[in-house]
mmCIF file of the C-alpha atoms, coordinates in Angstrom:
data_MODEL
# 
_entry.id   MODEL 
# 
loop_
_atom_site.group_PDB 
_atom_site.id 
_atom_site.type_symbol 
_atom_site.label_atom_id 
_atom_site.label_alt_id 
_atom_site.label_comp_id 
_atom_site.label_asym_id 
_atom_site.label_entity_id 
_atom_site.label_seq_id 
_atom_site.pdbx_PDB_ins_code 
_atom_site.Cartn_x 
_atom_site.Cartn_y 
_atom_site.Cartn_z 
_atom_site.occupancy 
_atom_site.B_iso_or_equiv 
_atom_site.pdbx_formal_charge 
_atom_site.auth_seq_id 
_atom_site.auth_comp_id 
_atom_site.auth_asym_id 
_atom_site.auth_atom_id 
_atom_site.pdbx_PDB_model_num 
ATOM 1   C CA . UNK A 1 1   ? -20.024 6.981   9.691   1.00 0.00 ? 1   UNK A CA 1 
ATOM 2   C CA . UNK A 1 2   ? -19.402 3.991   7.439   1.00 0.00 ? 2   UNK A CA 1 
ATOM 3   C CA . UNK A 1 3   ? -16.362 3.704   5.320   1.00 0.00 ? 3   UNK A CA 1 
ATOM 4   C CA . UNK A 1 4   ? -16.900 4.453   1.646   1.00 0.00 ? 4   UNK A CA 1 
ATOM 5   C CA . UNK A 1 5   ? -14.659 3.457   -1.330  1.00 0.00 ? 5   UNK A CA 1 
ATOM 6   C CA . UNK A 1 6   ? -12.347 6.336   -2.079  1.00 0.00 ? 6   UNK A CA 1 
ATOM 7   C CA . UNK A 1 7   ? -12.541 7.876   -5.694  1.00 0.00 ? 7   UNK A CA 1 
ATOM 8   C CA . UNK A 1 8   ? -9.449  7.568   -7.961  1.00 0.00 ? 8   UNK A CA 1 
ATOM 9   C CA . UNK A 1 9   ? -7.306  10.808  -9.022  1.00 0.00 ? 9   UNK A CA 1 
ATOM 10  C CA . UNK A 1 10  ? -7.156  9.436   -12.542 1.00 0.00 ? 10  UNK A CA 1 
ATOM 11  C CA . UNK A 1 11  ? -8.985  6.989   -15.277 1.00 0.00 ? 11  UNK A CA 1 
ATOM 12  C CA . UNK A 1 12  ? -8.693  3.466   -15.021 1.00 0.00 ? 12  UNK A CA 1 
ATOM 13  C CA . UNK A 1 13  ? -6.505  3.298   -18.266 1.00 0.00 ? 13  UNK A CA 1 
ATOM 14  C CA . UNK A 1 14  ? -4.177  6.105   -17.197 1.00 0.00 ? 14  UNK A CA 1 
ATOM 15  C CA . UNK A 1 15  ? -1.371  3.947   -15.640 1.00 0.00 ? 15  UNK A CA 1 
ATOM 16  C CA . UNK A 1 16  ? -1.194  1.760   -18.995 1.00 0.00 ? 16  UNK A CA 1 
ATOM 17  C CA . UNK A 1 17  ? 0.859   0.299   -20.104 1.00 0.00 ? 17  UNK A CA 1 
ATOM 18  C CA . UNK A 1 18  ? 2.182   -0.480  -17.095 1.00 0.00 ? 18  UNK A CA 1 
ATOM 19  C CA . UNK A 1 19  ? -1.145  -1.414  -15.126 1.00 0.00 ? 19  UNK A CA 1 
ATOM 20  C CA . UNK A 1 20  ? -3.951  -2.259  -17.478 1.00 0.00 ? 20  UNK A CA 1 
ATOM 21  C CA . UNK A 1 21  ? -7.317  -0.496  -17.205 1.00 0.00 ? 21  UNK A CA 1 
ATOM 22  C CA . UNK A 1 22  ? -9.364  -3.876  -16.832 1.00 0.00 ? 22  UNK A CA 1 
ATOM 23  C CA . UNK A 1 23  ? -7.103  -4.753  -13.764 1.00 0.00 ? 23  UNK A CA 1 
ATOM 24  C CA . UNK A 1 24  ? -7.671  -1.287  -12.313 1.00 0.00 ? 24  UNK A CA 1 
ATOM 25  C CA . UNK A 1 25  ? -11.197 -1.422  -12.808 1.00 0.00 ? 25  UNK A CA 1 
ATOM 26  C CA . UNK A 1 26  ? -11.699 -5.176  -11.115 1.00 0.00 ? 26  UNK A CA 1 
ATOM 27  C CA . UNK A 1 27  ? -9.037  -4.014  -8.716  1.00 0.00 ? 27  UNK A CA 1 
ATOM 28  C CA . UNK A 1 28  ? -10.799 -0.981  -7.472  1.00 0.00 ? 28  UNK A CA 1 
ATOM 29  C CA . UNK A 1 29  ? -14.393 -1.477  -8.009  1.00 0.00 ? 29  UNK A CA 1 
ATOM 30  C CA . UNK A 1 30  ? -14.778 -5.028  -6.862  1.00 0.00 ? 30  UNK A CA 1 
ATOM 31  C CA . UNK A 1 31  ? -11.794 -6.031  -4.691  1.00 0.00 ? 31  UNK A CA 1 
ATOM 32  C CA . UNK A 1 32  ? -11.414 -2.778  -2.787  1.00 0.00 ? 32  UNK A CA 1 
ATOM 33  C CA . UNK A 1 33  ? -15.282 -2.186  -2.755  1.00 0.00 ? 33  UNK A CA 1 
ATOM 34  C CA . UNK A 1 34  ? -15.731 -5.819  -1.285  1.00 0.00 ? 34  UNK A CA 1 
ATOM 35  C CA . UNK A 1 35  ? -13.264 -4.780  1.638   1.00 0.00 ? 35  UNK A CA 1 
ATOM 36  C CA . UNK A 1 36  ? -15.074 -1.866  2.515   1.00 0.00 ? 36  UNK A CA 1 
ATOM 37  C CA . UNK A 1 37  ? -18.400 -3.364  2.112   1.00 0.00 ? 37  UNK A CA 1 
ATOM 38  C CA . UNK A 1 38  ? -17.081 -6.373  4.732   1.00 0.00 ? 38  UNK A CA 1 
ATOM 39  C CA . UNK A 1 39  ? -15.653 -3.935  6.966   1.00 0.00 ? 39  UNK A CA 1 
ATOM 40  C CA . UNK A 1 40  ? -18.436 -2.100  7.285   1.00 0.00 ? 40  UNK A CA 1 
ATOM 41  C CA . UNK A 1 41  ? -20.408 -5.234  8.093   1.00 0.00 ? 41  UNK A CA 1 
ATOM 42  C CA . UNK A 1 42  ? -17.943 -6.482  10.672  1.00 0.00 ? 42  UNK A CA 1 
ATOM 43  C CA . UNK A 1 43  ? -17.555 -3.392  12.790  1.00 0.00 ? 43  UNK A CA 1 
ATOM 44  C CA . UNK A 1 44  ? -21.321 -2.771  12.619  1.00 0.00 ? 44  UNK A CA 1 
ATOM 45  C CA . UNK A 1 45  ? -22.454 -1.907  16.383  1.00 0.00 ? 45  UNK A CA 1 
ATOM 46  C CA . UNK A 1 46  ? -18.945 -1.852  17.775  1.00 0.00 ? 46  UNK A CA 1 
ATOM 47  C CA . UNK A 1 47  ? -16.877 1.064   18.852  1.00 0.00 ? 47  UNK A CA 1 
ATOM 48  C CA . UNK A 1 48  ? -14.813 0.748   15.695  1.00 0.00 ? 48  UNK A CA 1 
ATOM 49  C CA . UNK A 1 49  ? -17.324 2.429   13.952  1.00 0.00 ? 49  UNK A CA 1 
ATOM 50  C CA . UNK A 1 50  ? -16.602 5.824   15.223  1.00 0.00 ? 50  UNK A CA 1 
ATOM 51  C CA . UNK A 1 51  ? -12.888 5.196   14.598  1.00 0.00 ? 51  UNK A CA 1 
ATOM 52  C CA . UNK A 1 52  ? -10.597 6.189   11.883  1.00 0.00 ? 52  UNK A CA 1 
ATOM 53  C CA . UNK A 1 53  ? -9.230  3.443   9.844   1.00 0.00 ? 53  UNK A CA 1 
ATOM 54  C CA . UNK A 1 54  ? -5.944  4.398   11.074  1.00 0.00 ? 54  UNK A CA 1 
ATOM 55  C CA . UNK A 1 55  ? -6.830  3.910   14.716  1.00 0.00 ? 55  UNK A CA 1 
ATOM 56  C CA . UNK A 1 56  ? -8.368  0.588   13.605  1.00 0.00 ? 56  UNK A CA 1 
ATOM 57  C CA . UNK A 1 57  ? -5.157  -0.620  12.181  1.00 0.00 ? 57  UNK A CA 1 
ATOM 58  C CA . UNK A 1 58  ? -2.995  0.484   15.216  1.00 0.00 ? 58  UNK A CA 1 
ATOM 59  C CA . UNK A 1 59  ? -5.493  -1.330  17.605  1.00 0.00 ? 59  UNK A CA 1 
ATOM 60  C CA . UNK A 1 60  ? -6.130  -4.688  15.506  1.00 0.00 ? 60  UNK A CA 1 
ATOM 61  C CA . UNK A 1 61  ? -5.280  -7.100  17.939  1.00 0.00 ? 61  UNK A CA 1 
ATOM 62  C CA . UNK A 1 62  ? -8.642  -6.037  19.700  1.00 0.00 ? 62  UNK A CA 1 
ATOM 63  C CA . UNK A 1 63  ? -10.736 -6.951  16.855  1.00 0.00 ? 63  UNK A CA 1 
ATOM 64  C CA . UNK A 1 64  ? -11.578 -10.271 15.197  1.00 0.00 ? 64  UNK A CA 1 
ATOM 65  C CA . UNK A 1 65  ? -10.017 -11.475 12.024  1.00 0.00 ? 65  UNK A CA 1 
ATOM 66  C CA . UNK A 1 66  ? -12.837 -10.204 9.738   1.00 0.00 ? 66  UNK A CA 1 
ATOM 67  C CA . UNK A 1 67  ? -11.702 -6.566  10.827  1.00 0.00 ? 67  UNK A CA 1 
ATOM 68  C CA . UNK A 1 68  ? -8.080  -7.192  10.398  1.00 0.00 ? 68  UNK A CA 1 
ATOM 69  C CA . UNK A 1 69  ? -8.652  -8.761  6.844   1.00 0.00 ? 69  UNK A CA 1 
ATOM 70  C CA . UNK A 1 70  ? -10.831 -6.024  5.701   1.00 0.00 ? 70  UNK A CA 1 
ATOM 71  C CA . UNK A 1 71  ? -9.744  -3.124  7.540   1.00 0.00 ? 71  UNK A CA 1 
ATOM 72  C CA . UNK A 1 72  ? -6.171  -3.727  6.162   1.00 0.00 ? 72  UNK A CA 1 
ATOM 73  C CA . UNK A 1 73  ? -7.613  -4.416  2.815   1.00 0.00 ? 73  UNK A CA 1 
ATOM 74  C CA . UNK A 1 74  ? -9.302  -0.773  2.983   1.00 0.00 ? 74  UNK A CA 1 
ATOM 75  C CA . UNK A 1 75  ? -6.392  1.003   4.301   1.00 0.00 ? 75  UNK A CA 1 
ATOM 76  C CA . UNK A 1 76  ? -3.643  -0.514  2.186   1.00 0.00 ? 76  UNK A CA 1 
ATOM 77  C CA . UNK A 1 77  ? -5.525  0.029   -1.134  1.00 0.00 ? 77  UNK A CA 1 
ATOM 78  C CA . UNK A 1 78  ? -6.391  3.580   -0.083  1.00 0.00 ? 78  UNK A CA 1 
ATOM 79  C CA . UNK A 1 79  ? -2.922  4.275   0.046   1.00 0.00 ? 79  UNK A CA 1 
ATOM 80  C CA . UNK A 1 80  ? -1.991  2.088   -2.992  1.00 0.00 ? 80  UNK A CA 1 
ATOM 81  C CA . UNK A 1 81  ? -4.220  4.379   -5.212  1.00 0.00 ? 81  UNK A CA 1 
ATOM 82  C CA . UNK A 1 82  ? -2.687  7.496   -3.972  1.00 0.00 ? 82  UNK A CA 1 
ATOM 83  C CA . UNK A 1 83  ? 0.756   6.723   -4.550  1.00 0.00 ? 83  UNK A CA 1 
ATOM 84  C CA . UNK A 1 84  ? 0.417   5.959   -8.135  1.00 0.00 ? 84  UNK A CA 1 
ATOM 85  C CA . UNK A 1 85  ? 0.094   8.515   -10.968 1.00 0.00 ? 85  UNK A CA 1 
ATOM 86  C CA . UNK A 1 86  ? 0.352   8.796   -14.889 1.00 0.00 ? 86  UNK A CA 1 
ATOM 87  C CA . UNK A 1 87  ? 2.959   11.246  -14.305 1.00 0.00 ? 87  UNK A CA 1 
ATOM 88  C CA . UNK A 1 88  ? 4.844   8.873   -11.733 1.00 0.00 ? 88  UNK A CA 1 
ATOM 89  C CA . UNK A 1 89  ? 8.331   6.944   -11.937 1.00 0.00 ? 89  UNK A CA 1 
ATOM 90  C CA . UNK A 1 90  ? 11.869  8.433   -12.132 1.00 0.00 ? 90  UNK A CA 1 
ATOM 91  C CA . UNK A 1 91  ? 14.143  8.908   -9.204  1.00 0.00 ? 91  UNK A CA 1 
ATOM 92  C CA . UNK A 1 92  ? 12.736  10.962  -6.332  1.00 0.00 ? 92  UNK A CA 1 
ATOM 93  C CA . UNK A 1 93  ? 14.873  14.402  -6.178  1.00 0.00 ? 93  UNK A CA 1 
ATOM 94  C CA . UNK A 1 94  ? 12.757  15.361  -2.863  1.00 0.00 ? 94  UNK A CA 1 
ATOM 95  C CA . UNK A 1 95  ? 12.874  14.875  0.852   1.00 0.00 ? 95  UNK A CA 1 
ATOM 96  C CA . UNK A 1 96  ? 12.170  11.466  0.625   1.00 0.00 ? 96  UNK A CA 1 
ATOM 97  C CA . UNK A 1 97  ? 14.820  10.942  -2.178  1.00 0.00 ? 97  UNK A CA 1 
ATOM 98  C CA . UNK A 1 98  ? 17.591  12.462  0.228   1.00 0.00 ? 98  UNK A CA 1 
ATOM 99  C CA . UNK A 1 99  ? 16.438  10.002  2.978   1.00 0.00 ? 99  UNK A CA 1 
ATOM 100 C CA . UNK A 1 100 ? 16.489  7.049   0.502   1.00 0.00 ? 100 UNK A CA 1 
ATOM 101 C CA . UNK A 1 101 ? 20.010  8.058   -0.284  1.00 0.00 ? 101 UNK A CA 1 
ATOM 102 C CA . UNK A 1 102 ? 21.280  8.740   3.339   1.00 0.00 ? 102 UNK A CA 1 
ATOM 103 C CA . UNK A 1 103 ? 19.376  5.708   5.167   1.00 0.00 ? 103 UNK A CA 1 
ATOM 104 C CA . UNK A 1 104 ? 18.633  2.956   2.733   1.00 0.00 ? 104 UNK A CA 1 
ATOM 105 C CA . UNK A 1 105 ? 21.915  2.891   0.702   1.00 0.00 ? 105 UNK A CA 1 
ATOM 106 C CA . UNK A 1 106 ? 20.901  5.199   -2.327  1.00 0.00 ? 106 UNK A CA 1 
ATOM 107 C CA . UNK A 1 107 ? 17.878  4.499   -4.814  1.00 0.00 ? 107 UNK A CA 1 
ATOM 108 C CA . UNK A 1 108 ? 19.171  1.332   -6.686  1.00 0.00 ? 108 UNK A CA 1 
ATOM 109 C CA . UNK A 1 109 ? 19.822  -0.618  -3.289  1.00 0.00 ? 109 UNK A CA 1 
ATOM 110 C CA . UNK A 1 110 ? 16.317  0.723   -2.042  1.00 0.00 ? 110 UNK A CA 1 
ATOM 111 C CA . UNK A 1 111 ? 14.646  -0.532  -5.428  1.00 0.00 ? 111 UNK A CA 1 
ATOM 112 C CA . UNK A 1 112 ? 16.518  -3.799  -5.342  1.00 0.00 ? 112 UNK A CA 1 
ATOM 113 C CA . UNK A 1 113 ? 15.350  -4.190  -1.658  1.00 0.00 ? 113 UNK A CA 1 
ATOM 114 C CA . UNK A 1 114 ? 11.713  -3.136  -2.241  1.00 0.00 ? 114 UNK A CA 1 
ATOM 115 C CA . UNK A 1 115 ? 11.426  -5.677  -5.277  1.00 0.00 ? 115 UNK A CA 1 
ATOM 116 C CA . UNK A 1 116 ? 13.019  -8.442  -2.829  1.00 0.00 ? 116 UNK A CA 1 
ATOM 117 C CA . UNK A 1 117 ? 10.513  -7.705  0.103   1.00 0.00 ? 117 UNK A CA 1 
ATOM 118 C CA . UNK A 1 118 ? 7.866   -8.037  -2.890  1.00 0.00 ? 118 UNK A CA 1 
ATOM 119 C CA . UNK A 1 119 ? 9.210   -11.395 -4.340  1.00 0.00 ? 119 UNK A CA 1 
ATOM 120 C CA . UNK A 1 120 ? 10.125  -13.271 -1.357  1.00 0.00 ? 120 UNK A CA 1 
ATOM 121 C CA . UNK A 1 121 ? 6.388   -12.474 0.173   1.00 0.00 ? 121 UNK A CA 1 
ATOM 122 C CA . UNK A 1 122 ? 5.052   -16.300 -0.105  1.00 0.00 ? 122 UNK A CA 1 
ATOM 123 C CA . UNK A 1 123 ? 1.605   -15.968 -1.197  1.00 0.00 ? 123 UNK A CA 1 
ATOM 124 C CA . UNK A 1 124 ? -0.296  -12.857 -0.866  1.00 0.00 ? 124 UNK A CA 1 
ATOM 125 C CA . UNK A 1 125 ? 0.816   -9.754  0.704   1.00 0.00 ? 125 UNK A CA 1 
ATOM 126 C CA . UNK A 1 126 ? 2.397   -6.123  0.457   1.00 0.00 ? 126 UNK A CA 1 
ATOM 127 C CA . UNK A 1 127 ? 5.691   -4.627  0.223   1.00 0.00 ? 127 UNK A CA 1 
ATOM 128 C CA . UNK A 1 128 ? 6.398   -1.526  2.292   1.00 0.00 ? 128 UNK A CA 1 
ATOM 129 C CA . UNK A 1 129 ? 8.433   1.681   2.563   1.00 0.00 ? 129 UNK A CA 1 
ATOM 130 C CA . UNK A 1 130 ? 7.340   3.046   5.920   1.00 0.00 ? 130 UNK A CA 1 
ATOM 131 C CA . UNK A 1 131 ? 8.811   5.769   8.628   1.00 0.00 ? 131 UNK A CA 1 
ATOM 132 C CA . UNK A 1 132 ? 9.563   3.972   12.062  1.00 0.00 ? 132 UNK A CA 1 
ATOM 133 C CA . UNK A 1 133 ? 8.955   5.667   15.428  1.00 0.00 ? 133 UNK A CA 1 
ATOM 134 C CA . UNK A 1 134 ? 12.420  7.274   15.242  1.00 0.00 ? 134 UNK A CA 1 
ATOM 135 C CA . UNK A 1 135 ? 12.136  8.989   11.993  1.00 0.00 ? 135 UNK A CA 1 
ATOM 136 C CA . UNK A 1 136 ? 14.045  6.544   9.737   1.00 0.00 ? 136 UNK A CA 1 
ATOM 137 C CA . UNK A 1 137 ? 12.915  4.681   6.670   1.00 0.00 ? 137 UNK A CA 1 
ATOM 138 C CA . UNK A 1 138 ? 12.533  1.030   6.334   1.00 0.00 ? 138 UNK A CA 1 
ATOM 139 C CA . UNK A 1 139 ? 11.519  -1.804  3.940   1.00 0.00 ? 139 UNK A CA 1 
ATOM 140 C CA . UNK A 1 140 ? 9.666   -4.604  5.007   1.00 0.00 ? 140 UNK A CA 1 
ATOM 141 C CA . UNK A 1 141 ? 6.643   -6.851  3.657   1.00 0.00 ? 141 UNK A CA 1 
ATOM 142 C CA . UNK A 1 142 ? 3.669   -8.281  5.449   1.00 0.00 ? 142 UNK A CA 1 
ATOM 143 C CA . UNK A 1 143 ? 1.230   -10.977 4.576   1.00 0.00 ? 143 UNK A CA 1 
ATOM 144 C CA . UNK A 1 144 ? -2.232  -10.831 3.312   1.00 0.00 ? 144 UNK A CA 1 
ATOM 145 C CA . UNK A 1 145 ? -3.936  -7.494  4.174   1.00 0.00 ? 145 UNK A CA 1 
ATOM 146 C CA . UNK A 1 146 ? -1.569  -6.860  7.366   1.00 0.00 ? 146 UNK A CA 1 
ATOM 147 C CA . UNK A 1 147 ? 0.508   -3.525  7.104   1.00 0.00 ? 147 UNK A CA 1 
ATOM 148 C CA . UNK A 1 148 ? 2.974   -1.537  9.348   1.00 0.00 ? 148 UNK A CA 1 
ATOM 149 C CA . UNK A 1 149 ? 0.607   0.413   11.375  1.00 0.00 ? 149 UNK A CA 1 
ATOM 150 C CA . UNK A 1 150 ? -0.851  -2.859  12.899  1.00 0.00 ? 150 UNK A CA 1 
ATOM 151 C CA . UNK A 1 151 ? 0.194   -3.604  16.436  1.00 0.00 ? 151 UNK A CA 1 
ATOM 152 C CA . UNK A 1 152 ? 0.749   -7.184  15.441  1.00 0.00 ? 152 UNK A CA 1 
ATOM 153 C CA . UNK A 1 153 ? 3.280   -6.356  12.602  1.00 0.00 ? 153 UNK A CA 1 
ATOM 154 C CA . UNK A 1 154 ? 6.847   -7.387  12.500  1.00 0.00 ? 154 UNK A CA 1 
ATOM 155 C CA . UNK A 1 155 ? 7.567   -3.905  10.949  1.00 0.00 ? 155 UNK A CA 1 
ATOM 156 C CA . UNK A 1 156 ? 6.066   -1.164  12.628  1.00 0.00 ? 156 UNK A CA 1 
ATOM 157 C CA . UNK A 1 157 ? 5.856   2.378   11.414  1.00 0.00 ? 157 UNK A CA 1 
ATOM 158 C CA . UNK A 1 158 ? 3.619   4.609   9.143   1.00 0.00 ? 158 UNK A CA 1 
ATOM 159 C CA . UNK A 1 159 ? 3.638   3.416   5.520   1.00 0.00 ? 159 UNK A CA 1 
ATOM 160 C CA . UNK A 1 160 ? 4.296   5.857   2.807   1.00 0.00 ? 160 UNK A CA 1 
ATOM 161 C CA . UNK A 1 161 ? 4.464   3.468   -0.038  1.00 0.00 ? 161 UNK A CA 1 
ATOM 162 C CA . UNK A 1 162 ? 2.926   0.028   -0.558  1.00 0.00 ? 162 UNK A CA 1 
ATOM 163 C CA . UNK A 1 163 ? 2.838   -2.281  -3.459  1.00 0.00 ? 163 UNK A CA 1 
ATOM 164 C CA . UNK A 1 164 ? 0.104   -5.052  -3.466  1.00 0.00 ? 164 UNK A CA 1 
ATOM 165 C CA . UNK A 1 165 ? 1.561   -8.238  -4.596  1.00 0.00 ? 165 UNK A CA 1 
ATOM 166 C CA . UNK A 1 166 ? -1.671  -9.992  -4.520  1.00 0.00 ? 166 UNK A CA 1 
ATOM 167 C CA . UNK A 1 167 ? -2.177  -11.949 -7.579  1.00 0.00 ? 167 UNK A CA 1 
ATOM 168 C CA . UNK A 1 168 ? -5.346  -9.928  -8.346  1.00 0.00 ? 168 UNK A CA 1 
ATOM 169 C CA . UNK A 1 169 ? -3.153  -6.930  -8.688  1.00 0.00 ? 169 UNK A CA 1 
ATOM 170 C CA . UNK A 1 170 ? -1.273  -8.007  -11.680 1.00 0.00 ? 170 UNK A CA 1 
ATOM 171 C CA . UNK A 1 171 ? -2.389  -11.552 -12.887 1.00 0.00 ? 171 UNK A CA 1 
ATOM 172 C CA . UNK A 1 172 ? -4.583  -10.496 -15.772 1.00 0.00 ? 172 UNK A CA 1 
ATOM 173 C CA . UNK A 1 173 ? -1.559  -8.519  -17.555 1.00 0.00 ? 173 UNK A CA 1 
ATOM 174 C CA . UNK A 1 174 ? 1.431   -10.448 -15.878 1.00 0.00 ? 174 UNK A CA 1 
ATOM 175 C CA . UNK A 1 175 ? 0.114   -13.897 -15.129 1.00 0.00 ? 175 UNK A CA 1 
ATOM 176 C CA . UNK A 1 176 ? 2.554   -15.717 -12.781 1.00 0.00 ? 176 UNK A CA 1 
ATOM 177 C CA . UNK A 1 177 ? 5.453   -12.774 -13.654 1.00 0.00 ? 177 UNK A CA 1 
ATOM 178 C CA . UNK A 1 178 ? 5.340   -10.755 -10.260 1.00 0.00 ? 178 UNK A CA 1 
ATOM 179 C CA . UNK A 1 179 ? 8.758   -9.453  -10.815 1.00 0.00 ? 179 UNK A CA 1 
ATOM 180 C CA . UNK A 1 180 ? 7.665   -7.775  -14.195 1.00 0.00 ? 180 UNK A CA 1 
ATOM 181 C CA . UNK A 1 181 ? 4.666   -6.308  -12.795 1.00 0.00 ? 181 UNK A CA 1 
ATOM 182 C CA . UNK A 1 182 ? 6.802   -5.032  -9.791  1.00 0.00 ? 182 UNK A CA 1 
ATOM 183 C CA . UNK A 1 183 ? 9.108   -3.359  -12.243 1.00 0.00 ? 183 UNK A CA 1 
ATOM 184 C CA . UNK A 1 184 ? 6.291   -1.853  -14.024 1.00 0.00 ? 184 UNK A CA 1 
ATOM 185 C CA . UNK A 1 185 ? 4.876   -0.543  -10.677 1.00 0.00 ? 185 UNK A CA 1 
ATOM 186 C CA . UNK A 1 186 ? 8.173   1.469   -10.441 1.00 0.00 ? 186 UNK A CA 1 
ATOM 187 C CA . UNK A 1 187 ? 6.980   3.616   -13.646 1.00 0.00 ? 187 UNK A CA 1 
ATOM 188 C CA . UNK A 1 188 ? 3.859   4.797   -11.933 1.00 0.00 ? 188 UNK A CA 1 
ATOM 189 C CA . UNK A 1 189 ? 5.102   5.633   -8.341  1.00 0.00 ? 189 UNK A CA 1 
ATOM 190 C CA . UNK A 1 190 ? 4.020   9.173   -7.428  1.00 0.00 ? 190 UNK A CA 1 
ATOM 191 C CA . UNK A 1 191 ? 7.172   10.347  -5.617  1.00 0.00 ? 191 UNK A CA 1 
ATOM 192 C CA . UNK A 1 192 ? 5.557   13.645  -4.911  1.00 0.00 ? 192 UNK A CA 1 
ATOM 193 C CA . UNK A 1 193 ? 2.718   11.886  -3.153  1.00 0.00 ? 193 UNK A CA 1 
ATOM 194 C CA . UNK A 1 194 ? 5.088   9.517   -1.240  1.00 0.00 ? 194 UNK A CA 1 
ATOM 195 C CA . UNK A 1 195 ? 7.110   12.795  -0.231  1.00 0.00 ? 195 UNK A CA 1 
ATOM 196 C CA . UNK A 1 196 ? 4.010   14.530  1.198   1.00 0.00 ? 196 UNK A CA 1 
ATOM 197 C CA . UNK A 1 197 ? 3.166   11.397  3.166   1.00 0.00 ? 197 UNK A CA 1 
ATOM 198 C CA . UNK A 1 198 ? 6.945   11.071  4.238   1.00 0.00 ? 198 UNK A CA 1 
ATOM 199 C CA . UNK A 1 199 ? 6.870   14.594  5.782   1.00 0.00 ? 199 UNK A CA 1 
ATOM 200 C CA . UNK A 1 200 ? 3.422   14.316  7.349   1.00 0.00 ? 200 UNK A CA 1 
ATOM 201 C CA . UNK A 1 201 ? 4.875   10.817  8.999   1.00 0.00 ? 201 UNK A CA 1 
ATOM 202 C CA . UNK A 1 202 ? 7.995   12.516  10.350  1.00 0.00 ? 202 UNK A CA 1 
ATOM 203 C CA . UNK A 1 203 ? 5.837   15.250  12.277  1.00 0.00 ? 203 UNK A CA 1 
# 
């Protein structure tokens, strides 16, 4: 079963003014579609054709670089679209919010650490909020299209929030102002979805 580009739950312009419609259209329809197409080509005729994208990531060291880059690109972006919403933003008042308070020093510290993870990622990559094997939260970043699910990752866990800091995620609107884009991203985070992923990762 070939992988497919997931549909968005909102219109391209739904996240404006924080993330503009043209960026969303190109990011989803061109960049993510390319990862899907290239992933399907890279795994054609291999055992990975029958695996979930999560299992491919967890065993990524067994696969060549095109699978790592495009498999990561597909997984990461599929999560990215889900954790954003036109009704997002604010401070989470749910289970993941309580865990951020208890384990990461409170929401303001988490936000600063998450922004720092994105700001200090040289070149292209992602900032993550993930659930480690022990059930605790952690903040980290990864290069290119790597993610915490991957067996080669420096920070291992189940991602529940990912922020794309590749230039294609923000350049049309923010040019080189990555911090401005990251600040804007906090206005569209769907904490209900993040909480759903958090509870699932803990069980």
